[in-house]
Backbone atoms as SQL, in Angstrom:
CREATE TABLE atoms (id INTEGER PRIMARY KEY, chain TEXT, resi INTEGER, resn TEXT, atom TEXT, x REAL, y REAL, z REAL);
INSERT INTO atoms VALUES
  (1, 'A', 1, 'MET', 'N', 120.615, 89.969, 72.982),
  (2, 'A', 1, 'MET', 'CA', 119.266, 89.483, 72.745),
  (3, 'A', 1, 'MET', 'C', 119.136, 88.102, 73.367),
  (4, 'A', 2, 'ARG', 'N', 117.996, 87.854, 73.976),
  (5, 'A', 2, 'ARG', 'CA', 117.736, 86.555, 74.591),
  (6, 'A', 2, 'ARG', 'C', 116.867, 85.723, 73.666),
  (7, 'A', 3, 'TYR', 'N', 117.030, 84.422, 73.765),
  (8, 'A', 3, 'TYR', 'CA', 116.287, 83.491, 72.925),
  (9, 'A', 3, 'TYR', 'C', 115.473, 82.546, 73.792),
  (10, 'A', 4, 'CYS', 'N', 114.384, 82.064, 73.216),
  (11, 'A', 4, 'CYS', 'CA', 113.465, 81.174, 73.910),
  (12, 'A', 4, 'CYS', 'C', 114.196, 79.917, 74.382),
  (13, 'A', 5, 'VAL', 'N', 113.887, 79.487, 75.580),
  (14, 'A', 5, 'VAL', 'CA', 114.509, 78.299, 76.137),
  (15, 'A', 5, 'VAL', 'C', 114.088, 77.038, 75.367),
  (16, 'A', 6, 'ASN', 'N', 112.878, 77.040, 74.805),
  (17, 'A', 6, 'ASN', 'CA', 112.383, 75.875, 74.064),
  (18, 'A', 6, 'ASN', 'C', 112.667, 75.962, 72.565),
  (19, 'A', 7, 'HIS', 'N', 112.820, 77.179, 72.040),
  (20, 'A', 7, 'HIS', 'CA', 113.062, 77.402, 70.612),
  (21, 'A', 7, 'HIS', 'C', 114.261, 78.343, 70.464),
  (22, 'A', 8, 'PRO', 'N', 115.472, 77.819, 70.469),
  (23, 'A', 8, 'PRO', 'CA', 116.673, 78.665, 70.454),
  (24, 'A', 8, 'PRO', 'C', 116.791, 79.579, 69.229),
  (25, 'A', 9, 'GLU', 'N', 116.035, 79.292, 68.185),
  (26, 'A', 9, 'GLU', 'CA', 116.098, 80.136, 66.987),
  (27, 'A', 9, 'GLU', 'C', 115.156, 81.337, 67.079),
  (28, 'A', 10, 'ARG', 'N', 114.302, 81.391, 68.090),
  (29, 'A', 10, 'ARG', 'CA', 113.323, 82.472, 68.227),
  (30, 'A', 10, 'ARG', 'C', 113.708, 83.445, 69.343),
  (31, 'A', 11, 'SER', 'N', 113.464, 84.716, 69.075),
  (32, 'A', 11, 'SER', 'CA', 113.725, 85.746, 70.088),
  (33, 'A', 11, 'SER', 'C', 112.689, 85.637, 71.206),
  (34, 'A', 12, 'ALA', 'N', 113.139, 85.858, 72.408),
  (35, 'A', 12, 'ALA', 'CA', 112.234, 85.827, 73.553),
  (36, 'A', 12, 'ALA', 'C', 111.484, 87.153, 73.649),
  (37, 'A', 13, 'ILE', 'N', 110.221, 87.085, 74.050),
  (38, 'A', 13, 'ILE', 'CA', 109.433, 88.308, 74.252),
  (39, 'A', 13, 'ILE', 'C', 109.422, 88.716, 75.727),
  (40, 'A', 14, 'GLY', 'N', 109.872, 87.818, 76.576),
  (41, 'A', 14, 'GLY', 'CA', 109.897, 88.096, 78.012),
  (42, 'A', 14, 'GLY', 'C', 110.365, 86.884, 78.779),
  (43, 'A', 15, 'GLU', 'N', 110.250, 86.988, 80.099),
  (44, 'A', 15, 'GLU', 'CA', 110.635, 85.884, 80.978),
  (45, 'A', 15, 'GLU', 'C', 109.433, 85.435, 81.788),
  (46, 'A', 16, 'CYS', 'N', 109.416, 84.180, 82.120),
  (47, 'A', 16, 'CYS', 'CA', 108.402, 83.652, 83.026),
  (48, 'A', 16, 'CYS', 'C', 108.666, 84.239, 84.408),
  (49, 'A', 17, 'VAL', 'N', 107.630, 84.747, 85.053),
  (50, 'A', 17, 'VAL', 'CA', 107.813, 85.365, 86.360),
  (51, 'A', 17, 'VAL', 'C', 108.121, 84.352, 87.460),
  (52, 'A', 18, 'ILE', 'N', 107.836, 83.096, 87.221),
  (53, 'A', 18, 'ILE', 'CA', 108.110, 82.055, 88.226),
  (54, 'A', 18, 'ILE', 'C', 109.488, 81.426, 87.995),
  (55, 'A', 19, 'THR', 'N', 109.731, 80.965, 86.771),
  (56, 'A', 19, 'THR', 'CA', 110.975, 80.248, 86.492),
  (57, 'A', 19, 'THR', 'C', 112.104, 81.161, 86.047),
  (58, 'A', 20, 'GLY', 'N', 111.780, 82.327, 85.521),
  (59, 'A', 20, 'GLY', 'CA', 112.806, 83.241, 85.019),
  (60, 'A', 20, 'GLY', 'C', 113.345, 82.868, 83.657),
  (61, 'A', 21, 'LYS', 'N', 112.750, 81.868, 83.026),
  (62, 'A', 21, 'LYS', 'CA', 113.216, 81.419, 81.711),
  (63, 'A', 21, 'LYS', 'C', 112.690, 82.342, 80.618),
  (64, 'A', 22, 'PRO', 'N', 113.532, 82.653, 79.627),
  (65, 'A', 22, 'PRO', 'CA', 113.050, 83.449, 78.493),
  (66, 'A', 22, 'PRO', 'C', 112.111, 82.617, 77.625),
  (67, 'A', 23, 'VAL', 'N', 111.010, 83.242, 77.167),
  (68, 'A', 23, 'VAL', 'CA', 110.019, 82.532, 76.362),
  (69, 'A', 23, 'VAL', 'C', 109.642, 83.350, 75.124),
  (70, 'A', 24, 'CYS', 'N', 109.308, 82.631, 74.061),
  (71, 'A', 24, 'CYS', 'CA', 108.834, 83.254, 72.827),
  (72, 'A', 24, 'CYS', 'C', 107.306, 83.373, 72.898),
  (73, 'A', 25, 'PRO', 'N', 106.672, 84.046, 71.921),
  (74, 'A', 25, 'PRO', 'CA', 105.205, 84.177, 71.969),
  (75, 'A', 25, 'PRO', 'C', 104.465, 82.843, 72.024),
  (76, 'A', 26, 'GLU', 'N', 105.012, 81.823, 71.357),
  (77, 'A', 26, 'GLU', 'CA', 104.346, 80.519, 71.359),
  (78, 'A', 26, 'GLU', 'C', 104.413, 79.833, 72.726),
  (79, 'A', 27, 'CYS', 'N', 105.488, 80.043, 73.446),
  (80, 'A', 27, 'CYS', 'CA', 105.683, 79.382, 74.741),
  (81, 'A', 27, 'CYS', 'C', 105.150, 80.200, 75.908),
  (82, 'A', 28, 'SER', 'N', 104.837, 81.446, 75.681),
  (83, 'A', 28, 'SER', 'CA', 104.387, 82.328, 76.744),
  (84, 'A', 28, 'SER', 'C', 102.872, 82.292, 76.875),
  (85, 'A', 29, 'THR', 'N', 102.410, 82.298, 78.113),
  (86, 'A', 29, 'THR', 'CA', 100.987, 82.435, 78.406),
  (87, 'A', 29, 'THR', 'C', 100.843, 83.641, 79.315),
  (88, 'A', 30, 'LYS', 'N', 100.057, 84.593, 78.887),
  (89, 'A', 30, 'LYS', 'CA', 99.826, 85.790, 79.703),
  (90, 'A', 30, 'LYS', 'C', 98.635, 85.505, 80.612),
  (91, 'A', 31, 'TYR', 'N', 98.882, 85.579, 81.908),
  (92, 'A', 31, 'TYR', 'CA', 97.838, 85.328, 82.903),
  (93, 'A', 31, 'TYR', 'C', 97.950, 86.410, 83.967),
  (94, 'A', 32, 'GLU', 'N', 96.857, 87.077, 84.252),
  (95, 'A', 32, 'GLU', 'CA', 96.825, 88.186, 85.201),
  (96, 'A', 32, 'GLU', 'C', 97.845, 89.260, 84.837),
  (97, 'A', 33, 'GLY', 'N', 98.045, 89.437, 83.523),
  (98, 'A', 33, 'GLY', 'CA', 98.899, 90.510, 83.025),
  (99, 'A', 33, 'GLY', 'C', 100.389, 90.238, 83.008),
  (100, 'A', 34, 'VAL', 'N', 100.817, 89.021, 83.335),
  (101, 'A', 34, 'VAL', 'CA', 102.249, 88.697, 83.321),
  (102, 'A', 34, 'VAL', 'C', 102.508, 87.424, 82.529),
  (103, 'A', 35, 'ASN', 'N', 103.757, 87.250, 82.094),
  (104, 'A', 35, 'ASN', 'CA', 104.141, 86.092, 81.278),
  (105, 'A', 35, 'ASN', 'C', 104.497, 84.888, 82.139),
  (106, 'A', 36, 'TYR', 'N', 104.003, 83.734, 81.717),
  (107, 'A', 36, 'TYR', 'CA', 104.334, 82.465, 82.358),
  (108, 'A', 36, 'TYR', 'C', 104.748, 81.459, 81.297),
  (109, 'A', 37, 'SER', 'N', 105.681, 80.592, 81.652),
  (110, 'A', 37, 'SER', 'CA', 105.996, 79.431, 80.812),
  (111, 'A', 37, 'SER', 'C', 105.068, 78.294, 81.240),
  (112, 'A', 38, 'ARG', 'N', 105.116, 77.190, 80.518),
  (113, 'A', 38, 'ARG', 'CA', 104.291, 76.035, 80.915),
  (114, 'A', 38, 'ARG', 'C', 104.651, 75.572, 82.320),
  (115, 'A', 39, 'GLU', 'N', 105.954, 75.490, 82.575),
  (116, 'A', 39, 'GLU', 'CA', 106.406, 75.063, 83.903),
  (117, 'A', 39, 'GLU', 'C', 105.984, 76.066, 84.974),
  (118, 'A', 40, 'GLY', 'N', 106.041, 77.357, 84.631),
  (119, 'A', 40, 'GLY', 'CA', 105.646, 78.393, 85.573),
  (120, 'A', 40, 'GLY', 'C', 104.172, 78.317, 85.924),
  (121, 'A', 41, 'LEU', 'N', 103.339, 78.049, 84.913),
  (122, 'A', 41, 'LEU', 'CA', 101.900, 77.904, 85.176),
  (123, 'A', 41, 'LEU', 'C', 101.619, 76.693, 86.056),
  (124, 'A', 42, 'GLU', 'N', 102.339, 75.593, 85.815),
  (125, 'A', 42, 'GLU', 'CA', 102.163, 74.404, 86.651),
  (126, 'A', 42, 'GLU', 'C', 102.573, 74.694, 88.092),
  (127, 'A', 43, 'GLU', 'N', 103.669, 75.428, 88.254),
  (128, 'A', 43, 'GLU', 'CA', 104.134, 75.794, 89.593),
  (129, 'A', 43, 'GLU', 'C', 103.140, 76.730, 90.278),
  (130, 'A', 44, 'LEU', 'N', 102.599, 77.683, 89.533),
  (131, 'A', 44, 'LEU', 'CA', 101.588, 78.592, 90.082),
  (132, 'A', 44, 'LEU', 'C', 100.356, 77.814, 90.542),
  (133, 'A', 45, 'LYS', 'N', 99.928, 76.864, 89.717),
  (134, 'A', 45, 'LYS', 'CA', 98.772, 76.032, 90.066),
  (135, 'A', 45, 'LYS', 'C', 99.053, 75.228, 91.334),
  (136, 'A', 46, 'ARG', 'N', 100.259, 74.668, 91.429),
  (137, 'A', 46, 'ARG', 'CA', 100.640, 73.891, 92.609),
  (138, 'A', 46, 'ARG', 'C', 100.649, 74.762, 93.861),
  (139, 'A', 47, 'ARG', 'N', 101.222, 75.968, 93.745),
  (140, 'A', 47, 'ARG', 'CA', 101.282, 76.885, 94.891),
  (141, 'A', 47, 'ARG', 'C', 99.888, 77.293, 95.351),
  (142, 'A', 48, 'ARG', 'N', 99.027, 77.576, 94.407),
  (143, 'A', 48, 'ARG', 'CA', 97.669, 77.996, 94.777),
  (144, 'A', 48, 'ARG', 'C', 96.889, 76.844, 95.398),
  (145, 'A', 49, 'ALA', 'N', 97.149, 75.614, 94.937),
  (146, 'A', 49, 'ALA', 'CA', 96.489, 74.450, 95.538),
  (147, 'A', 49, 'ALA', 'C', 96.937, 74.273, 96.985),
  (148, 'A', 50, 'GLN', 'N', 98.193, 74.627, 97.262),
  (149, 'A', 50, 'GLN', 'CA', 98.718, 74.523, 98.621),
  (150, 'A', 50, 'GLN', 'C', 98.392, 75.755, 99.462),
  (151, 'A', 51, 'GLY', 'N', 97.861, 76.784, 98.820),
  (152, 'A', 51, 'GLY', 'CA', 97.529, 78.012, 99.540),
  (153, 'A', 51, 'GLY', 'C', 98.715, 78.931, 99.741),
  (154, 'A', 52, 'VAL', 'N', 99.780, 78.744, 98.962),
  (155, 'A', 52, 'VAL', 'CA', 100.969, 79.577, 99.073),
  (156, 'A', 52, 'VAL', 'C', 101.009, 80.516, 97.891),
  (157, 'A', 53, 'SER', 'N', 101.186, 81.789, 98.177),
  (158, 'A', 53, 'SER', 'CA', 101.344, 82.771, 97.106),
  (159, 'A', 53, 'SER', 'C', 102.277, 83.858, 97.587),
  (160, 'A', 54, 'ASN', 'N', 102.804, 84.635, 96.679),
  (161, 'A', 54, 'ASN', 'CA', 103.678, 85.741, 97.055),
  (162, 'A', 54, 'ASN', 'C', 102.919, 86.772, 97.873),
  (163, 'A', 55, 'GLY', 'N', 101.647, 86.982, 97.557),
  (164, 'A', 55, 'GLY', 'CA', 100.852, 87.947, 98.295),
  (165, 'A', 55, 'GLY', 'C', 100.739, 87.578, 99.762),
  (166, 'A', 56, 'GLY', 'N', 100.606, 86.282, 100.065),
  (167, 'A', 56, 'GLY', 'CA', 100.525, 85.841, 101.452),
  (168, 'A', 56, 'GLY', 'C', 101.813, 86.099, 102.197),
  (169, 'A', 57, 'ARG', 'N', 102.918, 85.822, 101.566),
  (170, 'A', 57, 'ARG', 'CA', 104.216, 86.090, 102.189),
  (171, 'A', 57, 'ARG', 'C', 104.419, 87.586, 102.387),
  (172, 'A', 58, 'ARG', 'N', 104.018, 88.341, 101.389),
  (173, 'A', 58, 'ARG', 'CA', 104.180, 89.796, 101.459),
  (174, 'A', 58, 'ARG', 'C', 103.343, 90.370, 102.602),
  (175, 'A', 59, 'ARG', 'N', 102.115, 89.894, 102.753),
  (176, 'A', 59, 'ARG', 'CA', 101.259, 90.377, 103.831),
  (177, 'A', 59, 'ARG', 'C', 101.847, 90.036, 105.197),
  (178, 'A', 60, 'LYS', 'N', 102.376, 88.839, 105.339),
  (179, 'A', 60, 'LYS', 'CA', 102.992, 88.440, 106.606),
  (180, 'A', 60, 'LYS', 'C', 104.208, 89.298, 106.916),
  (181, 'A', 61, 'ALA', 'N', 105.003, 89.593, 105.907),
  (182, 'A', 61, 'ALA', 'CA', 106.187, 90.426, 106.109),
  (183, 'A', 61, 'ALA', 'C', 105.791, 91.842, 106.512),
  (184, 'A', 62, 'MET', 'N', 104.759, 92.376, 105.882),
  (185, 'A', 62, 'MET', 'CA', 104.307, 93.727, 106.227),
  (186, 'A', 62, 'MET', 'C', 103.738, 93.764, 107.646),
  (187, 'A', 63, 'ALA', 'N', 103.029, 92.726, 108.048),
  (188, 'A', 63, 'ALA', 'CA', 102.492, 92.669, 109.404),
  (189, 'A', 63, 'ALA', 'C', 103.629, 92.599, 110.423),
  (190, 'A', 64, 'ALA', 'N', 104.643, 91.806, 110.138),
  (191, 'A', 64, 'ALA', 'CA', 105.789, 91.702, 111.041),
  (192, 'A', 64, 'ALA', 'C', 106.518, 93.038, 111.135),
  (193, 'A', 65, 'LEU', 'N', 106.647, 93.733, 110.032),
  (194, 'A', 65, 'LEU', 'CA', 107.296, 95.041, 110.030),
  (195, 'A', 65, 'LEU', 'C', 106.493, 96.043, 110.857),
  (196, 'A', 66, 'ALA', 'N', 105.185, 96.016, 110.715),
  (197, 'A', 66, 'ALA', 'CA', 104.337, 96.934, 111.481),
  (198, 'A', 66, 'ALA', 'C', 104.466, 96.676, 112.978),
  (199, 'A', 67, 'VAL', 'N', 104.495, 95.415, 113.365),
  (200, 'A', 67, 'VAL', 'CA', 104.629, 95.071, 114.782),
  (201, 'A', 67, 'VAL', 'C', 106.006, 95.481, 115.295),
  (202, 'A', 68, 'ALA', 'N', 107.025, 95.289, 114.485),
  (203, 'A', 68, 'ALA', 'CA', 108.385, 95.612, 114.900),
  (204, 'A', 68, 'ALA', 'C', 108.597, 97.115, 115.040),
  (205, 'A', 69, 'GLN', 'N', 107.978, 97.910, 114.189),
  (206, 'A', 69, 'GLN', 'CA', 108.209, 99.347, 114.244),
  (207, 'A', 69, 'GLN', 'C', 107.239, 100.075, 115.169),
  (208, 'A', 70, 'ALA', 'N', 106.228, 99.411, 115.697),
  (209, 'A', 70, 'ALA', 'CA', 105.246, 100.055, 116.568),
  (210, 'A', 70, 'ALA', 'C', 105.880, 100.678, 117.818),
  (211, 'A', 71, 'PRO', 'N', 106.773, 99.993, 118.545),
  (212, 'A', 71, 'PRO', 'CA', 107.380, 100.637, 119.729),
  (213, 'A', 71, 'PRO', 'C', 108.148, 101.915, 119.378),
  (214, 'A', 72, 'LEU', 'N', 108.828, 101.906, 118.264),
  (215, 'A', 72, 'LEU', 'CA', 109.555, 103.104, 117.844),
  (216, 'A', 72, 'LEU', 'C', 108.587, 104.253, 117.566),
  (217, 'A', 73, 'SER', 'N', 107.474, 103.953, 116.941),
  (218, 'A', 73, 'SER', 'CA', 106.477, 104.989, 116.653),
  (219, 'A', 73, 'SER', 'C', 105.919, 105.579, 117.946),
  (220, 'A', 74, 'PHE', 'N', 105.600, 104.737, 118.918),
  (221, 'A', 74, 'PHE', 'CA', 105.086, 105.234, 120.187),
  (222, 'A', 74, 'PHE', 'C', 106.132, 106.078, 120.916),
  (223, 'A', 75, 'TYR', 'N', 107.378, 105.650, 120.858),
  (224, 'A', 75, 'TYR', 'CA', 108.454, 106.414, 121.490),
  (225, 'A', 75, 'TYR', 'C', 108.603, 107.781, 120.831),
  (226, 'A', 76, 'MET', 'N', 108.515, 107.829, 119.510),
  (227, 'A', 76, 'MET', 'CA', 108.612, 109.107, 118.790),
  (228, 'A', 76, 'MET', 'C', 107.445, 110.021, 119.167),
  (229, 'A', 77, 'LEU', 'N', 106.248, 109.471, 119.298),
  (230, 'A', 77, 'LEU', 'CA', 105.096, 110.270, 119.732),
  (231, 'A', 77, 'LEU', 'C', 105.299, 110.800, 121.151),
  (232, 'A', 78, 'TYR', 'N', 105.857, 109.981, 122.023),
  (233, 'A', 78, 'TYR', 'CA', 106.138, 110.399, 123.386),
  (234, 'A', 78, 'TYR', 'C', 107.133, 111.555, 123.411),
  (235, 'A', 79, 'LEU', 'N', 108.206, 111.442, 122.617),
  (236, 'A', 79, 'LEU', 'CA', 109.188, 112.528, 122.537),
  (237, 'A', 79, 'LEU', 'C', 108.561, 113.808, 121.991),
  (238, 'A', 80, 'PHE', 'N', 107.696, 113.653, 121.001),
  (239, 'A', 80, 'PHE', 'CA', 107.004, 114.819, 120.460),
  (240, 'A', 80, 'PHE', 'C', 106.146, 115.475, 121.537),
  (241, 'A', 81, 'TYR', 'N', 105.443, 114.659, 122.303),
  (242, 'A', 81, 'TYR', 'CA', 104.614, 115.177, 123.396),
  (243, 'A', 81, 'TYR', 'C', 105.475, 115.946, 124.395),
  (244, 'A', 82, 'LEU', 'N', 106.599, 115.358, 124.801),
  (245, 'A', 82, 'LEU', 'CA', 107.471, 116.019, 125.766),
  (246, 'A', 82, 'LEU', 'C', 107.979, 117.356, 125.216),
  (247, 'A', 83, 'TYR', 'N', 108.392, 117.355, 123.991),
  (248, 'A', 83, 'TYR', 'CA', 108.932, 118.567, 123.390),
  (249, 'A', 83, 'TYR', 'C', 107.843, 119.608, 123.163),
  (250, 'A', 84, 'ALA', 'N', 106.723, 119.199, 122.601),
  (251, 'A', 84, 'ALA', 'CA', 105.684, 120.145, 122.213),
  (252, 'A', 84, 'ALA', 'C', 104.945, 120.727, 123.410),
  (253, 'A', 85, 'PHE', 'N', 104.641, 119.932, 124.411),
  (254, 'A', 85, 'PHE', 'CA', 103.813, 120.410, 125.510),
  (255, 'A', 85, 'PHE', 'C', 104.620, 120.739, 126.765),
  (256, 'A', 86, 'ARG', 'N', 105.466, 119.867, 127.165),
  (257, 'A', 86, 'ARG', 'CA', 106.257, 120.147, 128.379),
  (258, 'A', 86, 'ARG', 'C', 107.344, 121.178, 128.091),
  (259, 'A', 87, 'GLY', 'N', 107.961, 121.055, 126.923),
  (260, 'A', 87, 'GLY', 'CA', 108.991, 122.026, 126.566),
  (261, 'A', 87, 'GLY', 'C', 108.407, 123.418, 126.407),
  (262, 'A', 88, 'ALA', 'N', 107.234, 123.532, 125.786),
  (263, 'A', 88, 'ALA', 'CA', 106.579, 124.822, 125.587),
  (264, 'A', 88, 'ALA', 'C', 106.149, 125.393, 126.934),
  (265, 'A', 89, 'ALA', 'N', 105.678, 124.547, 127.852),
  (266, 'A', 89, 'ALA', 'CA', 105.249, 125.017, 129.172),
  (267, 'A', 89, 'ALA', 'C', 106.432, 125.580, 129.952),
  (268, 'A', 90, 'SER', 'N', 107.588, 124.937, 129.861),
  (269, 'A', 90, 'SER', 'CA', 108.755, 125.443, 130.577),
  (270, 'A', 90, 'SER', 'C', 109.262, 126.748, 129.956),
  (271, 'A', 91, 'LEU', 'N', 109.077, 126.934, 128.682),
  (272, 'A', 91, 'LEU', 'CA', 109.479, 128.196, 128.037),
  (273, 'A', 91, 'LEU', 'C', 108.573, 129.341, 128.484),
  (274, 'A', 92, 'VAL', 'N', 107.284, 129.088, 128.658),
  (275, 'A', 92, 'VAL', 'CA', 106.332, 130.109, 129.077),
  (276, 'A', 92, 'VAL', 'C', 106.575, 130.475, 130.541),
  (277, 'A', 93, 'ALA', 'N', 106.943, 129.508, 131.372),
  (278, 'A', 93, 'ALA', 'CA', 107.154, 129.741, 132.798),
  (279, 'A', 93, 'ALA', 'C', 108.365, 130.618, 133.039),
  (280, 'A', 94, 'ASN', 'N', 109.342, 130.586, 132.173),
  (281, 'A', 94, 'ASN', 'CA', 110.569, 131.383, 132.365),
  (282, 'A', 94, 'ASN', 'C', 110.368, 132.741, 131.903);
């Protein structure tokens, strides 16, 4: 069992999603459906003031992945074309 970082005698109900610290009901603030500690809320506020969020990083990572895998996708389509149309044409000719 985990105990609140601020109240060691109380059982924790969850962890702050930013700091990872266990918090009790008194120390936890539910915002956008997740638990935050006081420090976590301050950090979230600071990040949003700077325009940094996990969603922004996630979107950038997904865009980079899409760009990186695009040549492979085109190559796979090309191979499919060769197999489906040119391969079928050579089978009919024989």
